[in-house]
C-alpha positions in Angstrom: 217.7 200.0 132.0 214.9 199.9 134.6 217.1 201.3 137.3 218.4 204.2 135.2 215.1 205.1 133.8 213.5 205.0 137.3 216.2 207.4 138.5 215.4 209.9 135.7 211.7 209.8 136.3 212.0 210.0 140.1 214.4 212.9 140.1 214.0 215.1 137.0 217.0 217.4 136.6 216.3 220.9 138.0 214.9 223.4 135.5 217.4 226.0 134.2 216.6 229.3 135.9 216.4 231.0 132.5 213.8 228.5 131.4 210.4 229.9 130.6 208.5 226.9 132.0 208.4 225.1 135.3 207.0 221.8 136.4 203.8 222.4 138.4 202.8 218.7 138.9 204.3 215.3 138.7 202.9 211.9 139.5 204.3 208.9 141.2 206.7 206.6 139.4 206.4 202.9 138.6 209.4 201.5 136.7 207.7 198.1 136.2 205.6 199.7 133.5 208.6 200.7 131.4 209.8 198.4 128.6 212.6 198.6 126.0 211.5 198.7 122.4 213.0 195.2 121.8 210.5 193.8 124.3 207.4 195.3 122.7 205.3 193.7 120.0 204.1 196.1 117.3 200.5 197.2 117.3 199.2 198.1 113.8 195.6 197.0 113.6 194.0 199.8 115.5 195.6 202.4 113.2 194.8 203.4 109.7 195.1 200.8 107.1 196.7 203.1 104.5 200.2 201.7 103.7 202.0 205.0 103.9 200.6 205.8 107.4 201.2 202.2 108.6 204.9 202.7 107.7 205.1 205.9 109.8 203.3 204.3 112.7 205.3 201.0 112.5 208.5 203.0 113.0 206.9 205.2 115.7 205.3 202.4 117.7 208.6 200.5 118.0 210.5 203.6 118.9 208.2 205.3 121.3 208.0 202.4 123.7 209.9 203.3 126.9 210.0 207.0 125.8 208.4 210.2 127.1 205.8 211.8 124.9 205.0 215.5 124.7 201.4 216.1 123.8 200.4 219.0 121.5 199.7 220.1 117.9 203.3 221.2 117.1 202.4 223.1 113.9 204.9 225.9 114.5 207.6 224.2 116.5 207.8 227.4 118.5 209.5 228.1 121.9 206.5 226.7 123.8 206.8 223.4 121.9 210.5 223.4 122.5 209.9 223.7 126.3 207.7 220.6 126.2 210.5 218.7 124.4 213.0 219.9 126.9 211.0 218.5 129.8 210.4 215.3 128.0 214.1 214.9 127.5 214.8 215.3 131.2 212.7 212.2 131.9 213.6 209.9 129.0 213.9 209.6 125.2 211.8 212.6 124.0 208.9 212.3 121.4 206.4 214.8 120.1 203.1 213.0 119.8 200.5 214.7 117.5 197.5 213.6 115.5 197.2 213.6 111.7 194.1 213.9 109.6 192.2 216.3 111.9 191.4 218.7 109.1 189.8 215.9 107.1 187.7 214.6 110.0 186.4 218.1 110.8 186.1 219.4 107.3 188.5 222.2 107.9 189.8 224.2 104.9 193.4 223.5 103.9 195.9 226.0 105.2 199.6 226.1 104.6 201.7 224.8 107.5 204.0 227.2 109.4 206.9 224.7 109.0 207.4 222.8 105.8 207.2 219.1 106.4 210.6 218.6 104.8 212.1 221.1 107.2 210.9 219.7 110.5 213.8 217.4 111.2 216.3 220.3 110.8 214.4 222.3 113.4 214.2 219.3 115.9 217.9 218.7 115.4 218.6 222.3 116.4 216.9 221.6 119.8 219.6 219.0 120.7 221.6 221.4 122.9 218.4 222.0 124.9 217.4 218.4 125.1 220.3 216.6 126.7 222.0 215.9 123.3 219.0 214.0 122.1 216.9 214.8 119.0 213.2 214.8 119.8 211.4 212.5 117.3 207.9 212.9 116.0 205.3 210.3 116.4 201.9 210.6 114.7 198.6 208.9 115.3 195.8 209.0 112.8 193.2 211.2 114.5 190.2 209.1 113.3 191.5 206.2 115.3 191.4 208.0 118.6 188.8 210.8 118.3 186.1 208.9 120.1 188.3 207.7 123.0 187.5 209.0 126.5 190.3 210.6 128.5 190.8 207.3 130.3 190.8 205.2 127.1 193.4 207.6 125.6 195.8 207.3 128.6 195.2 203.5 128.6 196.3 203.5 124.9 199.5 205.4 125.8 200.3 203.0 128.6 199.2 199.6 127.3 199.5 199.9 123.5 202.3 202.4 123.0 204.0 201.6 126.2 205.3 205.1 127.0 206.8 205.8 130.4 205.9 209.4 130.7 203.8 212.2 129.4 204.4 216.0 129.2 201.7 218.5 128.5 201.0 222.2 129.0 198.8 223.5 131.7 196.0 224.2 129.3 196.1 220.9 127.5 192.7 219.2 126.8 192.3 215.6 125.6 189.8 212.9 125.1 186.5 212.9 123.2 185.1 216.5 123.0 188.2 217.6 124.9 186.7 216.3 128.1 190.0 215.8 130.0 192.2 218.5 131.4 195.8 218.6 132.8 194.7 217.6 136.3 192.8 214.6 135.0 195.9 213.7 132.9 198.0 213.6 136.0 195.5 211.5 137.9 195.0 208.9 135.0 198.8 208.6 134.4 199.2 207.8 138.1 196.6 205.1 137.8 198.4 203.6 134.8 201.9 203.8 136.3 203.2 206.6 134.1 204.9 209.9 135.0 203.0 213.1 134.1 204.7 216.4 133.8 202.5 219.5 133.5 204.4 222.7 132.6 203.4 226.3 132.7 202.7 228.0 129.5 205.5 229.9 127.8 204.2 233.5 127.8 204.6 235.9 125.0 206.9 238.7 126.2 205.5 241.0 123.5 201.8 240.1 123.9 200.9 243.8 123.9 202.5 244.3 120.5 200.6 247.0 118.6 201.1 245.1 115.4 199.0 242.1 116.5 195.3 242.4 116.8 194.6 239.1 118.4 191.2 237.7 117.9 191.9 234.4 119.6 189.6 232.9 122.3 189.5 233.9 125.9 191.3 230.7 126.9 194.5 232.2 125.5 196.0 234.4 128.2 199.0 235.6 126.3 201.0 232.4 125.8 203.1 231.7 122.8 201.0 229.9 120.3 200.9 228.9 116.6 198.0 231.3 116.2 200.3 234.2 117.3 202.9 233.1 114.8 200.4 233.1 112.0 199.2 236.6 113.1 202.7 237.9 113.1 203.4 236.5 109.7 200.2 238.0 108.4 201.4 241.5 109.4 205.0 240.9 108.3 206.6 241.4 111.7 209.5 239.1 111.2 211.3 240.1 114.4 208.3 239.1 116.4 208.0 235.8 114.4 211.7 235.1 115.3 211.1 235.7 119.0 208.1 233.3 119.0 209.8 230.6 117.0 213.2 230.9 118.7 214.8 231.0 115.2 214.3 232.8 111.9 211.4 231.8 109.8 212.4 229.7 106.8 210.3 229.6 103.7 210.7 226.5 101.5 209.9 226.3 97.8 209.8 223.2 95.7 212.5 223.7 93.1 212.2 220.6 90.9 210.0 222.1 88.2 212.4 224.7 86.7 209.9 225.8 84.0 207.8 227.6 86.7 210.8 229.8 87.7 212.0 232.8 85.9 215.5 234.1 86.0 217.4 237.3 85.3 221.0 238.2 86.2 220.2 239.4 89.8 216.7 237.9 90.3 214.9 234.6 90.7 211.1 234.5 90.7 208.9 231.6 91.7 205.1 231.3 91.7 203.4 230.9 95.1 202.2 227.5 94.0 205.8 226.3 94.7 205.5 227.3 98.4 205.6 224.4 100.9 204.8 226.5 104.0 203.3 229.8 105.1 204.8 233.0 103.6 204.6 236.4 105.4 202.4 239.2 104.0 203.1 240.8 100.7 205.9 243.3 100.7 209.7 243.8 100.6 211.9 242.0 103.1 215.6 243.1 103.5 218.5 241.1 104.9 217.2 237.6 104.0 219.3 234.6 103.1 218.9 232.3 100.2 220.2 228.8 100.8 221.2 226.4 98.1 221.6 223.4 100.3 223.1 224.1 103.7 226.5 225.3 102.5 225.8 227.9 99.8 224.2 230.9 101.5 223.6 234.2 99.6 222.3 237.4 101.1 219.1 238.6 99.3 216.0 240.7 99.4 212.6 239.1 99.1 209.6 240.7 97.4 206.3 238.9 97.9 203.4 239.9 95.7 200.0 238.4 95.1 201.3 235.6 92.8 205.1 235.4 93.1 208.1 235.3 95.4 210.9 237.3 94.0 214.5 236.8 95.3 216.9 239.6 94.5 220.7 239.4 95.1 223.7 241.6 94.5 225.5 238.6 93.0 225.0 238.4 89.2 225.3 234.6 89.0 222.4 233.4 91.1 220.8 231.9 88.0 224.0 230.1 87.2 224.2 228.5 90.7 220.6 227.5 90.5 221.1 226.0 87.0 224.2 223.9 87.9 222.8 222.4 91.1 220.3 219.6 91.2 218.1 221.3 93.8 214.9 219.8 95.2 214.2 222.8 97.4 215.0 226.5 97.7 215.2 227.8 101.3 214.7 231.5 102.2 215.5 232.5 105.7 214.0 235.9 106.8 216.0 238.4 108.8 214.3 240.6 111.4 213.3 243.3 109.0 209.6 243.9 108.5 207.6 245.1 105.6 
């Protein structure tokens, strides 16, 4: 195990020429710091005491040992996030490490996620061909447990407590209390603690001068693909642009267990927006969409979004029959590249 892992960390596979990103810095390697998950005791006490979070973390802590973590927010799971996962997979078992509970700590208003929580595993599984036939796994840390850590303390936590062997981050990544650490410091600290660090160039938005997007993001964003850009594209209903940023078509997920909230006619199903589990595009008509009853039953449809409802229209007269005969938990709508 040690020899094989050392080999991967010492000689990452060359980047595909078509890849958007390139490694711009790596640290030295130290295989003696790598452990298999069987050798690692589990560390719960420094994390949140809530039982549901402990379960997530107990699985994650045992699994992440010996792996390579990509650092980021991963709201949209867009092509920039995918590039981080690709580089992590070149160095070892890939994980996406993010923080939960930031909105609560900072008092941010709730906003709908770009990707429904129940849909994230499907998307990560679709990255397998890019990631050496491995599925990147998610690993979450309660933000309140790390928010006051200095950059050095955070890297020490990754090394000594979580026992990861490598770290991947974008060139603009900031970390530590009050975002005091940058990518160069991450490389330096990882070297001190015997971990690999891979810093990759930002994936740039090829359509950054799109006339449809009036970006009001901060000056630190120089045109890279970001979750903010995805939200802006959804806000103007430019679904072709959304697809380019995500590397896939946007999928809207509705909770379908409460049938009383839905209304049916022969060619139409309507659901209130309160059933939405992620962010819908702007109000309007969207052609060439797909309605998915599970993964097998796919039906072409048009989607009309108004201030209160999502209306799904099909040319097939029995959509309500299919909906009624299946014990569906979710309805999935995949948007084509048409815009409002």
